[in-house]
Residue frames relative to the residue before (quaternion, step in Angstrom):
aa qw qx qy qz dx dy dz
M 1.0000 0.0000 0.0000 0.0000 0.00 0.00 0.00
R 0.0539 0.8096 -0.5757 0.1014 3.53 -0.65 1.17
I 0.3343 -0.7248 0.5668 0.2042 3.56 -0.99 0.84
Q 0.1488 -0.8110 0.5630 0.0571 3.56 -0.59 1.17
H 0.7959 0.1697 -0.0689 0.5771 3.58 1.09 -0.67
W 0.4693 -0.6810 0.4836 0.2867 3.58 -0.88 0.93
Q 0.5635 0.6200 -0.3840 0.3880 3.59 1.15 -0.52
D 0.6041 0.5516 -0.3584 0.4497 3.60 1.14 -0.58
V 0.6388 0.5040 -0.3215 0.4844 3.58 1.04 -0.76
A 0.6418 0.5193 -0.3195 0.4652 3.58 0.98 -0.84
S 0.6483 0.5035 -0.3151 0.4763 3.61 0.98 -0.80
L 0.6130 0.5476 -0.3388 0.4578 3.57 1.05 -0.75
V 0.6528 0.5050 -0.3042 0.4756 3.58 0.98 -0.86
V 0.6427 0.5016 -0.3225 0.4809 3.60 0.95 -0.84
G 0.6415 0.5243 -0.3221 0.4582 3.61 0.96 -0.81
A 0.6461 0.5094 -0.3166 0.4720 3.58 0.98 -0.83
W 0.6225 0.5282 -0.3360 0.4697 3.58 1.02 -0.79
L 0.6573 0.5250 -0.3158 0.4389 3.57 0.91 -0.89
V 0.6445 0.5222 -0.3246 0.4545 3.59 1.04 -0.71
V 0.7581 0.3647 -0.2152 0.4960 3.63 0.96 -0.76
S 0.5383 0.6820 -0.3900 0.3051 3.60 1.14 -0.52
P 0.6071 0.5529 -0.3987 0.4084 3.68 0.91 -0.57
F 0.6851 0.4685 -0.2813 0.4817 3.57 1.07 -0.71
V 0.6454 0.5140 -0.3111 0.4716 3.58 1.07 -0.73
L 0.7706 0.3789 -0.1784 0.4804 3.57 0.95 -0.95
G 0.4677 -0.7202 0.4147 0.3009 3.59 1.27 0.01
M 0.2243 0.7799 -0.5480 0.2030 3.57 0.96 0.82
A 0.1364 -0.7795 0.6053 0.0862 3.54 -1.27 0.39
G 0.8070 0.3303 -0.2197 0.4375 3.53 -1.31 0.34
A 0.8434 -0.1691 0.1429 0.4896 3.52 -1.18 -0.72
A 0.5707 0.6123 -0.3799 0.3938 3.59 1.10 -0.62
V 0.6101 0.5582 -0.3507 0.4396 3.58 1.05 -0.76
W 0.7453 0.4236 -0.2338 0.4588 3.55 0.67 -1.12
L 0.6217 0.5355 -0.3423 0.4577 3.58 1.05 -0.66
T 0.6693 0.4936 -0.2973 0.4691 3.57 0.92 -0.91
I 0.6500 0.5036 -0.3180 0.4720 3.60 0.94 -0.84
A 0.6613 0.5073 -0.3135 0.4550 3.61 0.89 -0.91
L 0.6715 0.4779 -0.3040 0.4778 3.60 0.90 -0.85
G 0.6269 0.5328 -0.3272 0.4648 3.59 1.06 -0.74
L 0.6564 0.4953 -0.3085 0.4781 3.58 0.97 -0.83
G 0.6158 0.5391 -0.3365 0.4658 3.58 1.11 -0.67
V 0.6459 0.5039 -0.3158 0.4787 3.58 0.96 -0.84
I 0.6387 0.5157 -0.3186 0.4740 3.60 0.98 -0.86
L 0.6483 0.5326 -0.3181 0.4414 3.58 0.91 -0.92
F 0.6834 0.4683 -0.2919 0.4779 3.60 0.87 -0.89
A 0.6411 0.5209 -0.3318 0.4556 3.61 1.00 -0.75
V 0.6684 0.4771 -0.2983 0.4864 3.60 0.93 -0.86
E 0.6063 0.5502 -0.3511 0.4543 3.58 1.03 -0.75
A 0.6357 0.5325 -0.3274 0.4530 3.60 1.05 -0.72
F 0.6364 0.5076 -0.3322 0.4765 3.60 1.13 -0.55
V 0.7253 0.4577 -0.2363 0.4567 3.56 0.95 -0.93
I 0.7911 0.0681 0.0027 0.6079 3.58 0.88 -0.99
P 0.1813 -0.8255 0.5231 0.1098 3.60 0.22 1.22
S 0.2243 0.7318 -0.6062 0.2163 3.53 -0.79 1.11
Y 0.4987 -0.6459 0.4748 0.3297 3.56 -1.16 0.40
L 0.5081 0.6999 -0.4017 0.3010 3.59 1.20 -0.30
E 0.6402 0.5425 -0.3515 0.4151 3.62 0.98 -0.70
E 0.5565 0.6113 -0.3997 0.3961 3.60 1.15 -0.43
W 0.6140 0.5400 -0.3513 0.4561 3.58 1.09 -0.67
G 0.6430 0.5100 -0.3133 0.4778 3.58 1.03 -0.76
E 0.6404 0.5154 -0.3215 0.4699 3.56 1.02 -0.79
M 0.6354 0.5235 -0.3408 0.4540 3.59 0.99 -0.74
L 0.6434 0.5091 -0.3220 0.4724 3.60 1.01 -0.76
L 0.6504 0.4939 -0.3156 0.4832 3.59 0.99 -0.80
G 0.6254 0.5358 -0.3327 0.4595 3.58 1.02 -0.77
L 0.6421 0.5107 -0.3134 0.4782 3.56 1.00 -0.83
A 0.6345 0.5223 -0.3229 0.4694 3.58 1.01 -0.81
L 0.6475 0.5127 -0.3161 0.4668 3.59 1.02 -0.77
V 0.6371 0.5322 -0.3289 0.4501 3.58 1.04 -0.74
V 0.7603 0.3696 -0.2114 0.4906 3.62 0.91 -0.83
A 0.4784 0.7186 -0.4167 0.2849 3.63 1.19 -0.39
P 0.6522 0.5296 -0.3639 0.4022 3.66 0.77 -0.77
W 0.7167 0.4315 -0.2543 0.4853 3.60 1.05 -0.67
T 0.6870 0.4596 -0.2969 0.4781 3.60 1.14 -0.43
A 0.7600 0.3434 -0.1921 0.5173 3.59 1.10 -0.64
G 0.4513 -0.7313 0.4288 0.2788 3.60 1.24 0.05
Y 0.0475 0.8097 -0.5800 0.0762 3.59 0.68 1.06
E 0.3653 -0.7693 0.4902 0.1855 3.57 -0.82 1.00
P 0.7508 0.3439 -0.2688 0.4957 3.66 0.40 -1.02
G 0.5496 -0.6214 0.4515 0.3287 3.56 -1.04 0.80
A 0.6132 0.5591 -0.3439 0.4394 3.58 1.09 -0.71
A 0.6246 0.5363 -0.3429 0.4524 3.62 1.06 -0.67
T 0.6378 0.5168 -0.3188 0.4739 3.58 1.02 -0.79
V 0.6616 0.4986 -0.3000 0.4729 3.57 0.90 -0.94
S 0.6495 0.5242 -0.3165 0.4507 3.59 0.93 -0.89
S 0.6784 0.4835 -0.2947 0.4682 3.58 0.86 -0.94
L 0.6623 0.5136 -0.3000 0.4556 3.57 0.91 -0.92
L 0.6984 0.4554 -0.2747 0.4789 3.60 0.82 -0.96
S 0.6384 0.5199 -0.3302 0.4616 3.58 0.98 -0.80
G 0.6532 0.5165 -0.3079 0.4602 3.58 0.95 -0.86
L 0.6674 0.4936 -0.2987 0.4709 3.56 0.94 -0.89
L 0.6404 0.5167 -0.3225 0.4678 3.59 1.03 -0.75
V 0.6451 0.5136 -0.3245 0.4635 3.59 0.92 -0.87
I 0.6536 0.4948 -0.3092 0.4819 3.60 0.95 -0.85
L 0.6516 0.5248 -0.3107 0.4511 3.59 0.90 -0.92
F 0.6760 0.4855 -0.2993 0.4666 3.60 0.85 -0.94
A 0.6567 0.5137 -0.3160 0.4528 3.60 0.96 -0.83
V 0.6723 0.4803 -0.2991 0.4774 3.59 0.87 -0.91
W 0.6336 0.5355 -0.3217 0.4564 3.58 0.97 -0.88
E 0.6683 0.4933 -0.3014 0.4682 3.56 0.92 -0.90
L 0.6382 0.5212 -0.3358 0.4565 3.59 0.94 -0.81
M 0.6895 0.4953 -0.2866 0.4440 3.56 0.91 -0.87
T 0.7392 0.3780 -0.2180 0.5130 3.61 1.18 -0.46
D 0.5421 0.6225 -0.4009 0.3973 3.61 1.27 -0.02
R 0.4628 -0.7159 0.4581 0.2520 3.57 -0.70 1.10
D 0.6534 0.5226 -0.3174 0.4463 3.59 0.92 -0.89
F 0.6821 0.4719 -0.2925 0.4759 3.57 0.89 -0.91
S 0.6367 0.5301 -0.3342 0.4493 3.60 0.93 -0.83
T 0.6465 0.5079 -0.3128 0.4756 3.59 1.00 -0.82
W 0.6499 0.5086 -0.3140 0.4694 3.57 0.92 -0.92
W 0.6616 0.5177 -0.3054 0.4482 3.59 0.86 -0.99
H 0.6716 0.4987 -0.2969 0.4606 3.57 0.89 -0.95
D 0.6759 0.4909 -0.2923 0.4656 3.59 0.89 -0.94
R 0.6789 0.5180 -0.2846 0.4357 3.57 0.97 -0.90
W 0.8269 0.2912 -0.1108 0.4682 3.56 0.78 -1.03
H 0.7630 0.3602 -0.2059 0.4956 3.59 1.15 -0.41
H 0.4669 0.7187 -0.4204 0.2979 3.56 1.27 -0.17
G 0.7939 0.3099 -0.1600 0.4981 3.57 0.81 -0.92
A 0.4016 0.7553 -0.4444 0.2661 3.60 1.20 0.36
G 0.6212 0.5842 -0.3409 0.3957 3.59 1.20 0.00
């Protein structure tokens, strides 16, 4: 197990926050389980990046981040702090994933070969 990108560690921390935040912020109902499930998903993708380094998990993190951004309005988060937490956590997860993709050598090579190879 090797850490190749600091963004994976940052995503892991955000995922851990998401798992405990419903209890810290006093969430209730579906918001609790949705936030915990999304947090566990973020943790899973971050750990997967340590075990099997690949750029593919970043796409999953971006989808989870998007889900976190829209979750407060789809699941009816009550405390304002829960909405802010979900929104900021989602944006951070997306930011870390995009940042990692832009700095990952394997993805940059794939992107260049895929989109610039036949440009001549």
